[in-house]
VOGU-3710 file (C-alpha; in Angstrom, 3 decimals, decimal comma):
1> xxxxxxxxxx> -8,480/-22,065/-130,910  -5,694/-21,574/-133,453  -2,974/-24,227/-133,914  -0,400/-21,681/-132,892  -2,164/-21,066/-129,577  -2,549/-24,820/-128,968  1,159/-25,371/-129,468  1,902/-22,465/-127,086  -0,253/-23,947/-124,337  1,231/-27,439/-124,768
11> xxxxxxxxxx> 4,760/-26,066/-124,492  3,912/-24,022/-121,379  2,181/-26,917/-119,645  5,179/-29,120/-120,323  7,518/-26,520/-118,838  5,285/-26,140/-115,773  5,198/-29,933/-115,279  8,954/-30,191/-115,547  9,475/-27,304/-113,107  6,956/-28,736/-110,661
21> xxxxxxxxxx> 8,638/-32,107/-110,734  11,982/-30,469/-110,019  10,575/-28,489/-107,097  8,931/-31,555/-105,531  12,235/-33,373/-105,710  13,940/-30,440/-103,951  11,153/-30,291/-101,345  11,418/-34,025/-100,633  15,166/-33,816/-100,395  14,941/-30,936/-97,861
31> xxxxxxxxxx> 11,886/-31,900/-95,836  11,544/-35,593/-96,383  12,575/-38,262/-93,900  16,336/-38,810/-94,247  17,263/-42,317/-95,278  19,925/-42,366/-92,526  17,430/-41,479/-89,780  17,014/-44,312/-87,251  13,674/-46,011/-86,981  11,284/-45,030/-84,176
41> xxxxxxxxxx> 11,519/-46,742/-80,803  8,760/-49,276/-81,429  10,166/-50,429/-84,762  13,695/-50,735/-83,400  12,541/-52,900/-80,504  10,530/-54,966/-82,947  13,559/-55,467/-85,179  15,764/-56,647/-82,329  13,567/-59,645/-81,704  14,025/-60,052/-77,938
51> xxxxxxxxxx> 11,446/-57,527/-76,728  8,243/-59,370/-77,609  6,906/-59,137/-74,061  7,609/-55,438/-73,774  6,093/-54,809/-77,220  3,025/-56,764/-76,144  2,758/-54,455/-73,127  3,109/-51,440/-75,416  0,291/-52,755/-77,594  -1,972/-53,439/-74,593
61> xxxxxxxxxx> -1,273/-50,017/-73,068  -2,131/-48,122/-76,253  1,336/-46,620/-76,645  2,234/-48,291/-79,957  1,347/-45,242/-81,996  3,145/-42,892/-79,593  6,357/-44,897/-79,788  6,064/-45,395/-83,548  6,084/-41,769/-84,580  7,805/-38,470/-83,872
71> xxxxxxxxxx> 8,422/-37,387/-80,306  11,151/-37,328/-77,687  11,246/-40,124/-75,120  13,744/-42,011/-73,085  12,639/-45,639/-72,864  14,150/-48,154/-70,446  13,256/-51,355/-72,261  13,343/-54,708/-70,416  14,319/-57,776/-72,384  12,237/-60,914/-72,739
81> xxxxxxxxxx> 14,591/-62,557/-70,249  13,779/-59,795/-67,754  10,077/-60,494/-68,235  10,575/-64,222/-67,703  12,222/-63,515/-64,348  9,595/-60,941/-63,395  6,660/-63,192/-64,166  8,237/-66,087/-62,298  8,963/-63,965/-59,215  5,385/-62,660/-59,193
91> xxxxxxxxxx> 3,643/-65,936/-60,127  2,202/-64,460/-63,313  1,194/-66,323/-66,439  0,001/-63,238/-68,273  0,246/-59,488/-67,980  -3,104/-57,758/-68,146  -3,715/-54,372/-69,737  -3,566/-52,457/-66,449  -0,194/-53,877/-65,452  1,084/-53,544/-69,013
101> xxxxxxxxxx> 0,170/-49,867/-69,003  1,954/-49,319/-65,682  5,118/-51,045/-66,910  5,246/-49,104/-70,176  4,384/-45,702/-68,755  6,877/-46,076/-65,878  9,584/-47,100/-68,364  9,090/-43,895/-70,381  10,564/-40,567/-69,288  10,183/-37,250/-71,023
111> xxxxxxxxxx> 12,890/-36,034/-73,460  15,209/-38,447/-75,171  18,529/-38,482/-73,311  21,700/-40,481/-73,570  23,218/-41,870/-70,381  25,816/-39,118/-70,232  23,010/-36,568/-69,819  20,778/-38,434/-67,359  22,757/-37,263/-64,293  22,301/-33,626/-65,275
121> xxxxxxxxxx> 19,466/-31,511/-63,902  17,529/-29,551/-66,488  16,712/-26,202/-64,852  15,206/-22,997/-66,170  18,777/-21,764/-66,704  20,045/-24,902/-68,418  21,692/-28,165/-67,386  23,538/-28,538/-64,075  26,057/-31,359/-64,271  25,975/-34,564/-62,209
131> xxxxxxxxxx> 23,344/-33,554/-59,627  20,388/-35,566/-60,914  19,232/-39,073/-60,081  15,570/-39,074/-61,110  13,413/-38,307/-64,157  9,685/-37,749/-64,503  7,927/-40,711/-66,093  4,714/-40,862/-68,102  3,099/-42,824/-65,280  0,738/-41,259/-62,763
141> xxxxxxxxxx> -2,032/-42,537/-60,524  -5,471/-41,179/-61,214  -8,633/-41,375/-59,119  -8,848/-44,149/-56,531  -11,281/-45,373/-53,888  -10,727/-43,894/-50,441  -12,515/-42,706/-47,332  -12,831/-39,211/-45,927  -12,154/-38,055/-42,361  -15,542/-39,405/-41,284
151> xxxxxxxxxx> -14,928/-42,843/-42,798  -17,259/-42,241/-45,745  -16,299/-43,904/-49,050  -15,302/-41,323/-51,661  -13,311/-40,994/-54,873  -9,899/-39,507/-54,178  -6,945/-38,097/-56,066  -3,574/-37,486/-54,414  -2,377/-33,954/-53,734  0,404/-32,893/-56,081
161> xxxxxxxxxx> 1,861/-30,010/-54,146  2,795/-29,661/-50,494  -0,530/-28,618/-49,052  -2,676/-28,360/-52,170  -3,690/-29,798/-55,553  -3,307/-28,313/-59,043  -5,573/-29,900/-61,675  -3,075/-28,981/-64,413  -0,435/-31,303/-62,917  -0,749/-35,096/-63,217
171> xxxxxxxxxx> 1,491/-35,890/-60,217  3,740/-38,107/-62,340  5,965/-40,594/-60,549  9,707/-40,371/-61,030  12,128/-43,092/-62,058  15,334/-43,304/-60,027  18,732/-44,245/-61,406  22,182/-44,513/-59,887  24,787/-43,402/-62,390  28,460/-42,956/-61,547
181> xxxxxxxxxx> 28,612/-39,141/-62,032  25,808/-38,551/-59,522  27,043/-41,142/-57,022  30,456/-39,456/-56,989  28,925/-35,989/-56,706  26,614/-36,985/-53,837  29,408/-38,660/-51,889  27,540/-41,955/-51,668  28,556/-45,426/-52,781  27,431/-48,897/-53,720
191> xxxxxxxxxx> 26,571/-49,426/-50,044  23,796/-46,827/-50,297  22,391/-48,472/-53,410  22,600/-52,024/-52,073  20,991/-50,949/-48,797  17,721/-50,778/-50,752  18,550/-53,232/-53,552  20,646/-55,967/-51,898  20,046/-58,471/-54,726  21,339/-56,266/-57,536
201> xxxxxxxxxx> 24,977/-55,590/-58,246  25,857/-51,916/-58,305  27,388/-51,212/-61,718  27,330/-47,427/-61,977  24,458/-47,705/-64,479  21,590/-48,851/-62,289  17,943/-47,990/-62,780  15,808/-48,858/-59,775  16,479/-52,537/-59,054  17,940/-53,110/-62,510
211> xxxxxxxxxx> 21,001/-52,330/-64,619  21,435/-50,768/-68,033  22,978/-53,519/-70,142  22,953/-51,608/-73,433  22,751/-47,857/-73,720  22,255/-44,926/-76,049  20,308/-46,589/-78,865  19,229/-43,514/-80,775  15,786/-43,614/-82,362  13,832/-41,187/-84,478
221> xxxxxxxxxx> 11,704/-40,309/-81,472  14,156/-40,622/-78,596  16,720/-42,902/-76,981  16,481/-46,520/-75,850  18,372/-47,987/-72,887  18,038/-51,724/-72,453  17,618/-52,927/-68,844  17,719/-56,357/-67,242  14,701/-55,822/-64,966  11,061/-55,042/-65,512
231> xxxxxxxxxx> 10,476/-51,642/-63,926  7,152/-51,100/-62,174  5,986/-47,918/-60,407  6,699/-47,993/-56,648  4,161/-46,773/-54,166  4,363/-43,271/-52,746  5,059/-42,774/-49,047  1,350/-42,186/-48,520  0,417/-45,379/-50,354  3,018/-47,514/-48,597
241> xxxxxxxxxx> 2,380/-46,398/-45,033  -1,360/-46,733/-45,592  -0,925/-50,353/-46,663  1,246/-51,436/-43,711  -0,582/-52,184/-40,472  2,586/-51,913/-38,360  2,587/-48,132/-38,900  -1,084/-47,661/-38,047  -0,487/-45,431/-35,018  1,811/-43,059/-36,892
251> xxxxxxxxxx> -0,519/-43,015/-39,897  -3,455/-42,114/-37,648  -1,497/-39,067/-36,497  -0,650/-38,145/-40,086  -4,328/-38,428/-40,965  -5,130/-35,634/-38,551  -3,424/-33,271/-40,972  -5,366/-34,482/-44,031  -8,264/-32,680/-45,651  -10,402/-33,848/-48,582
261> xxxxxxxxxx> -11,379/-31,029/-50,900  -13,866/-31,311/-53,739  -12,128/-30,620/-57,059  -14,524/-29,727/-59,860  -11,922/-29,984/-62,652  -10,914/-33,546/-61,787  -14,524/-34,465/-61,066  -15,513/-33,404/-64,585  -12,556/-35,205/-66,139  -13,322/-38,363/-64,183
271> xxxxxxxxxx> -17,013/-38,287/-65,089  -16,233/-37,830/-68,787  -13,667/-40,653/-68,807  -15,713/-43,151/-66,805  -19,313/-42,148/-67,378  -19,827/-42,197/-63,602  -21,334/-39,408/-61,532  -19,080/-39,516/-58,440  -17,422/-36,384/-57,150  -13,637/-36,481/-56,748
281> xxxxxxxxxx> -11,857/-35,092/-53,709  -8,195/-34,062/-53,557  -6,390/-35,518/-50,567  -4,268/-32,673/-49,216  -1,876/-32,745/-46,278  -1,558/-29,590/-44,197  1,267/-27,162/-44,921  2,114/-27,483/-41,218  3,826/-30,759/-42,063  7,302/-30,968/-43,533
291> xxxxxxxxxx> 5,943/-32,368/-46,781  2,894/-34,102/-48,234  3,508/-37,861/-48,321  1,373/-38,215/-51,474  3,069/-35,445/-53,458  5,255/-36,822/-56,263  6,545/-33,405/-57,316  9,047/-32,623/-54,579  9,282/-28,902/-53,683  8,637/-27,355/-57,111
301> xxxxxxxxxx> 11,047/-24,530/-56,398  12,166/-25,309/-59,932  10,050/-27,106/-62,530  12,369/-30,126/-62,485  13,665/-30,130/-58,920  12,360/-33,689/-58,489  15,351/-34,664/-60,660  17,679/-33,783/-57,778  15,678/-34,413/-54,606  13,129/-36,523/-52,806
311> xxxxxxxxxx> 11,715/-36,796/-49,312  12,703/-39,086/-46,453  10,539/-40,421/-43,657  11,500/-42,355/-40,533  8,211/-44,041/-39,704  8,044/-45,486/-36,169  6,249/-48,766/-35,711  3,251/-49,026/-33,426  5,460/-50,367/-30,643  7,813/-47,402/-31,063
321> xxxxxxxxxx> 4,956/-44,897/-30,951  3,515/-46,583/-27,874  6,875/-46,410/-26,099  7,368/-42,727/-26,906  3,773/-41,883/-26,034  4,890/-42,071/-22,410  7,006/-38,967/-23,078  4,305/-37,081/-24,954  1,576/-37,954/-22,485  3,600/-37,673/-19,272
331> xxxxxxxxxx> 1,871/-34,509/-18,059  -1,551/-35,248/-19,596  -2,511/-38,872/-19,179  -2,936/-38,765/-15,410  -5,166/-35,732/-14,956  -6,350/-34,521/-18,328  -7,032/-37,531/-20,532  -9,496/-40,344/-20,150  -7,830/-43,654/-19,331  -7,428/-45,992/-22,287
341> xxxxxxxxxx> -4,950/-47,177/-24,870  -2,176/-44,910/-26,091  -3,749/-44,385/-29,523  -6,910/-42,958/-28,014  -4,873/-40,806/-25,644  -2,752/-39,435/-28,495  -5,958/-38,617/-30,331  -7,153/-36,711/-27,286  -3,794/-35,003/-26,929  -4,182/-33,722/-30,480
351> xxxxxxxxxx> -7,390/-31,962/-29,495  -5,629/-30,361/-26,513  -2,186/-29,697/-27,940  -2,029/-30,244/-31,690  1,406/-28,582/-31,737  2,875/-31,523/-29,798  1,539/-34,033/-32,327  2,678/-31,820/-35,211  6,219/-31,608/-33,834  6,275/-35,348/-33,192
361> xxxxxxxxxx> 5,375/-36,030/-36,826  7,742/-33,412/-38,245  10,651/-34,785/-36,264  10,375/-37,846/-38,519  10,072/-35,948/-41,819  12,987/-34,767/-43,958  12,654/-32,537/-46,999  15,722/-34,079/-48,551  17,305/-37,436/-49,289  18,796/-39,075/-46,211
371> xxxxxxxxxx> 21,112/-41,697/-47,677  21,980/-44,616/-45,376  25,597/-43,449/-45,148  24,515/-39,942/-44,123  22,043/-40,656/-41,337  23,529/-38,137/-38,933  24,429/-35,349/-41,343  21,009/-34,294/-42,641  18,484/-32,245/-40,698  14,817/-33,033/-40,286
381> xxxxxxxxxx> 12,053/-30,516/-40,897  12,610/-29,444/-37,275  16,242/-28,691/-38,068  18,033/-31,553/-36,363  19,714/-34,780/-37,513  18,214/-38,095/-36,583  19,257/-39,628/-33,300  18,480/-43,053/-34,746  20,984/-45,460/-36,258  20,778/-47,960/-39,123
391> xxxxxxxxxx> 20,341/-50,631/-36,456  16,924/-49,116/-35,654  15,708/-49,666/-39,214  13,376/-52,639/-39,552  11,953/-51,778/-42,972  13,588/-49,915/-45,873  11,958/-48,918/-49,134  12,957/-46,814/-52,110  9,541/-45,350/-52,897  8,418/-43,152/-55,757
401> xxxxxxxxxx> 8,664/-39,857/-53,866  11,018/-40,636/-51,007  13,114/-42,949/-48,919  11,175/-44,870/-46,304  12,761/-46,131/-43,110  10,521/-48,102/-40,787  12,122/-47,772/-37,350  11,710/-49,532/-34,015  12,203/-46,340/-31,990  10,687/-42,890/-32,275
411> xxxxxxxxxx> 12,847/-39,853/-32,814  13,683/-38,270/-29,457  13,343/-34,780/-30,861  14,941/-31,764/-29,258  11,556/-30,113/-28,758  10,803/-32,895/-26,268  14,203/-34,007/-24,938  15,900/-30,675/-24,169  15,333/-28,207/-21,327  12,781/-26,608/-23,652
421> xxxxxxxxxx> 10,970/-29,937/-23,862  9,886/-29,917/-20,229  8,251/-26,518/-20,635  6,866/-27,535/-24,018  5,156/-30,697/-22,813  3,921/-29,635/-19,362  0,629/-27,675/-19,563  1,491/-25,991/-16,275  3,933/-23,817/-18,240  1,943/-23,253/-21,443
431> xxxxxxxxxx> 2,139/-19,449/-21,350  5,905/-19,586/-20,836  6,207/-22,054/-23,732  4,285/-19,742/-26,022  6,290/-16,743/-24,842  9,572/-18,564/-25,512  8,386/-19,328/-29,048  6,921/-15,927/-29,846  9,729/-13,855/-28,321  12,541/-15,896/-29,869
441> xxxxxxxxxx> 14,049/-17,627/-26,843  13,162/-21,198/-27,839  15,813/-21,950/-30,463  18,918/-21,888/-28,216  17,380/-23,876/-25,379  16,073/-26,598/-27,697  19,449/-27,013/-29,380  20,912/-30,213/-27,973  24,526/-29,052/-28,333  23,967/-25,949/-26,179
451> xxxxxxxxxx> 23,795/-26,527/-22,431  21,249/-24,615/-20,354  19,404/-24,490/-17,102  15,802/-23,351/-17,363  13,724/-22,354/-14,360  10,113/-22,810/-15,559  7,554/-20,181/-14,566  4,046/-21,577/-13,959  1,043/-20,104/-15,754  -0,512/-19,089/-12,443
461> xxxxxxxxxx> 2,524/-16,978/-11,605  2,598/-15,291/-15,013  -1,134/-14,579/-14,847  -0,667/-13,006/-11,414  1,979/-10,754/-12,973  -0,411/-9,639/-15,716  0,540/-11,962/-18,599  -1,604/-14,251/-20,709  -1,659/-16,035/-24,057  -4,480/-15,255/-26,472
471> xxxxxxxxxx> -4,277/-16,733/-29,994  -7,099/-14,389/-31,013  -4,287/-11,870/-31,591  -2,061/-13,849/-34,005  0,491/-11,068/-34,452  0,859/-10,509/-30,694  -0,682/-13,432/-28,782  1,315/-12,764/-25,614  -0,605/-10,135/-23,664  1,108/-7,926/-21,098
481> xxxxxxxxxx> 4,227/-5,755/-20,910  6,620/-7,595/-23,220  9,666/-5,662/-22,041  9,032/-6,897/-18,517  8,348/-10,417/-19,746  11,527/-10,536/-21,822  13,653/-9,577/-18,846  11,808/-12,054/-16,669  12,334/-14,902/-19,126  15,997/-14,025/-19,526
491> xxxxxxxxxx> 16,427/-14,264/-15,757  15,099/-17,824/-15,884  17,344/-19,042/-18,726  20,959/-19,754/-17,770  23,526/-20,752/-20,418  26,077/-23,196/-19,016  28,695/-23,200/-21,758  30,938/-26,182/-21,070  29,984/-26,455/-17,391  27,987/-29,235/-15,785
501> xxxxxxxxxx> 24,688/-28,649/-14,040  25,527/-27,649/-10,449  24,497/-29,751/-7,507  21,950/-27,250/-6,294  21,070/-29,232/-3,175  24,460/-29,136/-1,455  26,565/-26,401/-3,057  26,555/-22,626/-3,481  27,438/-20,474/-6,448  26,451/-17,757/-8,866
511> xxxxxxxxxx> 25,133/-18,103/-12,418  24,887/-15,608/-15,241  21,509/-15,591/-16,980  20,903/-15,129/-20,698  20,104/-11,460/-20,101  23,507/-10,786/-18,486  22,181/-10,576/-14,939  23,067/-13,069/-12,221  21,213/-15,338/-9,854  22,646/-17,266/-6,904
521> xxxxxxxxxx> 22,037/-20,708/-5,463  22,842/-21,936/-1,976  22,065/-25,389/-0,572  18,726/-25,895/-2,298  17,648/-22,258/-2,662  17,742/-19,661/-5,447  17,970/-15,897/-5,026  17,971/-12,977/-7,425  18,401/-9,231/-7,246  14,640/-8,863/-6,894
531> xxxxxxxxxx> 14,196/-11,445/-4,168  17,106/-10,024/-2,181  15,307/-6,652/-2,201  12,366/-8,120/-0,313  12,120/-7,128/3,368  11,263/-10,524/4,826  14,183/-12,891/5,283  12,089/-15,893/4,276  11,271/-14,256/0,926  14,842/-13,390/0,010
541> xxxxxxxxxx> 15,486/-16,898/-1,276  13,284/-19,421/-3,075  13,322/-23,142/-2,420  14,285/-25,392/-5,334  11,577/-28,052/-5,394  13,147/-30,448/-7,903  15,605/-30,719/-10,781  14,832/-32,659/-13,980  17,727/-33,504/-16,266  17,525/-33,089/-20,038
551> xxxxxxxxxx> 19,860/-33,899/-22,920  21,293/-30,382/-22,790  21,074/-29,452/-19,115  18,333/-29,381/-16,538  15,061/-27,767/-15,549  15,110/-26,523/-11,971  11,631/-26,089/-10,521  10,837/-23,473/-7,889  7,543/-22,348/-6,465  8,163/-18,627/-6,943
561> xxxxxxxxxx> 9,512/-16,404/-9,670  13,026/-14,963/-9,570  12,329/-11,269/-9,947  14,850/-8,711/-11,106  15,297/-5,404/-9,313  14,284/-1,987/-10,596  16,245/-0,100/-7,930  19,230/1,943/-9,121  22,669/0,514/-8,388  23,366/3,224/-5,825
571> xxxxxxxxxx> 20,584/1,900/-3,584  22,371/-1,433/-3,201  25,610/0,386/-2,426  23,751/2,511/0,098  22,275/-0,640/1,680  25,759/-1,580/2,884  27,161/1,925/3,140  25,059/3,832/5,657  26,656/2,953/8,979  30,308/3,649/9,674
581> xxxxxxxxxx> 30,799/-0,059/10,213  29,225/-0,986/6,895  31,676/-2,410/4,318  30,735/0,130/1,615  30,547/3,128/3,968  33,528/5,200/2,785  32,864/4,497/-0,896  29,220/5,451/-0,614  29,979/8,625/1,329  32,260/9,816/-1,448
591> xxxxxxxxxx> 29,622/8,801/-4,055  26,577/10,429/-2,500  28,387/13,737/-1,887  29,790/14,027/-5,418  27,434/16,443/-7,126  28,905/15,875/-10,606  28,433/12,104/-10,442  25,447/11,403/-8,237  21,833/12,596/-8,313  20,405/12,240/-4,820
601> xxxxxxxxxx> 16,749/12,542/-5,878  16,897/9,492/-8,175  20,015/7,670/-7,046  21,362/7,812/-10,596  25,103/7,567/-11,186  26,368/9,478/-14,195  27,512/7,053/-16,883  25,473/4,127/-15,545  22,812/3,705/-18,211  19,588/1,822/-17,672
611> xxxxxxxxxx> 19,593/-1,432/-19,645  23,390/-1,834/-19,675  25,524/-4,164/-17,583  28,151/-3,103/-15,034  30,360/-4,331/-12,226  31,218/-2,091/-9,288  34,425/-2,820/-7,367  34,231/-1,193/-3,915  37,425/-0,904/-1,860  37,175/-1,678/1,838
621> xxxxxxxxxx> 37,046/1,260/4,232  40,705/0,613/5,017  41,582/0,613/1,306  39,737/3,923/0,870  41,843/5,367/3,681  44,958/4,116/1,899  43,823/5,891/-1,288  43,318/9,070/0,739  46,795/8,771/2,179  48,184/8,201/-1,329
631> xxxxxxxxxx> 46,528/11,424/-2,523  43,999/9,802/-4,840  41,097/11,052/-2,747  40,663/14,331/-0,823  41,384/14,331/2,895  40,620/16,369/5,941  43,388/18,152/7,886  43,568/15,223/10,271  44,201/12,841/7,372  40,729/11,359/7,426
641> xxxxxxxxxx> 38,680/11,120/4,212  37,031/14,335/3,107  33,736/12,953/1,844  32,271/16,316/0,791  35,027/18,419/-0,798  34,121/21,786/-2,272  37,247/22,305/-4,334  36,621/21,583/-8,015  39,844/19,627/-8,307  38,961/17,457/-5,331
651> xxxxxxxxxx> 35,430/16,876/-6,674  36,926/15,766/-9,990  39,404/13,524/-8,157  36,539/11,733/-6,388  34,570/11,339/-9,633  37,539/9,809/-11,457  38,245/7,425/-8,590  34,655/6,156/-8,533  34,403/5,944/-12,340  37,522/3,792/-12,516
661> xxxxxxxxxx> 35,933/1,327/-10,098  32,928/0,709/-12,378  33,413/-1,417/-15,521  31,019/-1,911/-18,423  30,338/-5,600/-18,002  29,115/-7,972/-15,352  31,792/-10,150/-13,800  31,235/-12,663/-11,012  33,233/-15,457/-9,426  31,861/-18,170/-11,681
671> xxxxxxxxxx> 35,041/-19,100/-13,536  33,677/-17,771/-16,819  34,822/-14,284/-17,695  38,333/-12,843/-17,884  39,910/-10,119/-19,975  40,230/-6,365/-20,193  37,136/-4,240/-19,638  36,442/-0,545/-20,123  35,672/1,521/-17,048  33,508/4,626/-16,901
681> xxxxxxxxxx> 36,670/6,739/-16,623  37,811/8,371/-19,850  40,749/10,641/-20,662  40,497/13,935/-22,518  40,640/12,068/-25,833  37,649/9,940/-24,885  39,636/6,739/-24,379  38,412/4,606/-21,502  40,757/3,417/-18,768  40,607/-0,356/-18,474
691> xxxxxxxxxx> 40,541/-2,920/-15,694  41,779/-6,446/-16,302  40,231/-9,527/-14,756  43,085/-12,021/-14,982  41,918/-14,775/-12,613  38,358/-15,998/-12,307  37,390/-19,183/-10,490  34,496/-20,050/-8,236  36,582/-19,019/-5,212  39,111/-16,526/-6,622
701> xxxxxxxxxx> 38,660/-13,289/-8,518  41,723/-11,121/-9,198  42,040/-7,758/-10,955  44,842/-5,674/-12,385  44,734/-1,894/-12,870  46,563/0,183/-15,490  49,590/0,498/-13,190  49,840/-3,313/-13,175  48,920/-3,559/-9,485  46,943/-6,664/-8,492
711> xxxxxxxxxx> 43,765/-6,443/-6,438  41,728/-9,296/-4,931  37,956/-9,526/-4,738  36,994/-10,555/-1,212  34,858/-13,690/-1,493  34,651/-14,700/2,180  31,323/-15,375/3,794  31,276/-12,024/5,631  32,427/-9,885/2,687  30,007/-8,092/0,419
721> xxxxxxxxxx> 30,897/-9,543/-3,003  28,618/-11,001/-5,653  25,951/-8,577/-4,469  23,183/-8,533/-7,102  21,859/-5,225/-8,354  20,103/-3,783/-11,406  21,963/-5,516/-14,288  24,997/-5,081/-12,066  27,189/-7,081/-9,712  28,929/-5,392/-6,774
731> xxxxxxxxxx> 32,186/-6,701/-5,273  34,296/-5,729/-2,278  38,018/-5,505/-3,088  40,971/-5,546/-0,674  42,690/-2,518/-2,222  41,938/0,270/-4,662  42,376/0,499/-8,427  44,840/3,161/-9,506  44,523/5,034/-12,793  47,054/7,199/-14,676
741> x> 45,685/10,379/-16,258
//
C-alpha cells in the first residue's frame, strides 16, 4: 500500500470516528434517560427511608423489578408506622410471602394517576369527571379448594362475569377510595364512609380504611400516594357469605344457582404453574340471579365500569330466613312438603317452584351501590327499593365487589306481599300466575303503590274452560284462546285508585275492572255481566268465600269465575223492554223498529263496535212520552209514541235521539268518572255531540246535555241502572237528553 493511500485511510477513519462520536452524543441526548426524570417507584420509596416494611413486602412478592423499571402504576404505599399498627392489630411478628404479595398487589392499580384524576372514569370515549370511586388492582385470587354440588372436593376458580367465566380475564379485585369530587357527585357524605369505617376519620382523601397523607409523588414508572393504613384485599361477597355461618340458609339457596364447569384453559395454566394434575372448575352463578356474587368485574358494559359501580346484597340471617319461610311455604308446607325444618322445606320448595326461591334471592340483590343514606331510593333486581331500614342491619362490610348488609329481617318483596303475591305463592292458582306473567298483567298488580283487588281463578276452573300451562312451548306456554283469557283476567283485576277495599260482606257497589267492564258486589256476593245472563237465580251471583289483605289491596276468593257476556247490548235492553210495563219498553220499541240503526237478525246497533266501551242512558217510559210531546220523537195522531215511523225524517229523528243517549265510555255510580264524553251522534261535519257527567258518587249520578239541562240517573233499588252488558253499562234516567243539530 502506498504512503499516500495510508494517509488517506487514516484521515477518513479519523473523520468517521469523530462523526460517530458526535452522533452518539446526539442520540444519547435525544433518547437517553433525562437527568431530571424522577426515580422509579421502588427507588423513591427506598430513598425516603420510612417504607422498609413495604419494600420488604415488595421484595418477597417478586415485584421489585416491576417497580424499579418502566411502566405505569399507581401505588398506595403504607408507611412503616402503618405496618407497626397493622401487625399489632393482627398479632403478627412477621409477614410471610403470601401476605406480602397480597398487600403489594392490592396496593398497585393500573395506570399512574394523580389524585385529581382518580375520581374520573376512564371509558372508551375518554374520561368522565367525578363519577369514579374504584380502580382495578394487580391482585386477583387464583385457584382455590372447594366442593362441587355433590360435596366432592375440587379445584375451583371464581366466575368473572355474571353467569360465566372468561379465561382471558383474571377477575382482579378493585380498590375503593372516597375522594371529595366523587362524594359530592354521588350525594353522599362522611356518614356513608364512616358507616363502614367508623374508626377512620373521613378526610376527603380516603382509601379503604385509610387516608392519603401525602399525594402525587411522580415517579418514572407511575405515581405514589402515601397512606396511613396497610391495605389488604377484602373478600368478595361470595367469599364472605360462605365464611359466615349465620347466613347458611341464604347461602344454601344461592348455591342452588351455582354450576361448576370444567375449564381447560385454567386447568392447563394451573397444572403448568403447580405441577399438579387436578382439573379446575369455574364456579358460575346462573344468569337468573341479579349478579354473580363472585364476579369482581361488575357489569362489563364498559371495560372499566367497575370504576363507577359495585353490587349490593342484603343477606338475611338464618333467623330472618326462617321467619320469612312461613310466607314462602304457607301454601306448601301443609300438604305438599314433608314435615321437617325450614331449610329442608325450602330445598323441597325449590324443586317444586324454583321461581319462588329465585325471586326471594333476587329481592335481596342490587346491581348498584346502595349507600347507607340512600336505602330507600335504589331499586333491587326485582325493581323495588328495600323495605328494610338501617336498624335491621346487624353486619356491614365494604367488600371487594359490593356492599354487604347482614339483616335481621328478610325483604318482604312485592312479588310475595302484594295482591299478585297470593296468586304467585298459592299452587291452586299456578296457571293464572303464569298467565299474568306471560300476558303482561303482573307488573301493575305487584306494584306496591298501586291499589288493586284481584279475584283469583283456580287452576281447575281454567282447565275446565280450556286453558293450561305448558312450558314445552316457551314462546307460548299458555294454551287456549288467549283473547278469551285476556278478557277473563281483566274481569278479575280491579284497580282501586285511591279508594279503600270495600267491605264486601255488608255493603253493595259496583267496580270497574282493568278491562273497562264492571262487576258488582252485594252483601257477600259478586256478579258480572256473564253471571247475570244465567237463567237460574242462584247462579246469577257468586258467593265471596274470603278476603285476604295485601300491601296494595286485597284478594277476594270466590268459588266460581266471573264470566263476561257475549250478548249484544241490545239483548240486555230487550230484557227489560219487552212488556209495556218494563222500564226500557218505549226506548227499546223505538230502537228495534229503526231500520237504519238496528239489525234485528244480530241485535247489532249501528255505531256500537265490538271491543269498545259504552254507556246507554235510557229515559223512563214517561220521559220518552215527554220527548214525543216535545217533538223530539215521532208520535201517533193520538199523541202516543209512534214506534215504527215510515217517514224518512221521523226515522232519522229516532236514530239521532237514540245515538245521543249512547256515549263512548263506561260510566257507573262508583264515584270515579266525571267529564265530557262523546256520544254516537255526529253533525254533518263529523263532530260528536257530547254528554257531561258532572256528579258521580256511589249514590248519585247526574248528567248534563248540550242544552245545559240536568238529568238524573235513577239509582233506586227498583230502577234499572248499573245494568251490566257487553263492555257496556246501562242506566235508567229520569228525563231525556236533548241535542241541538
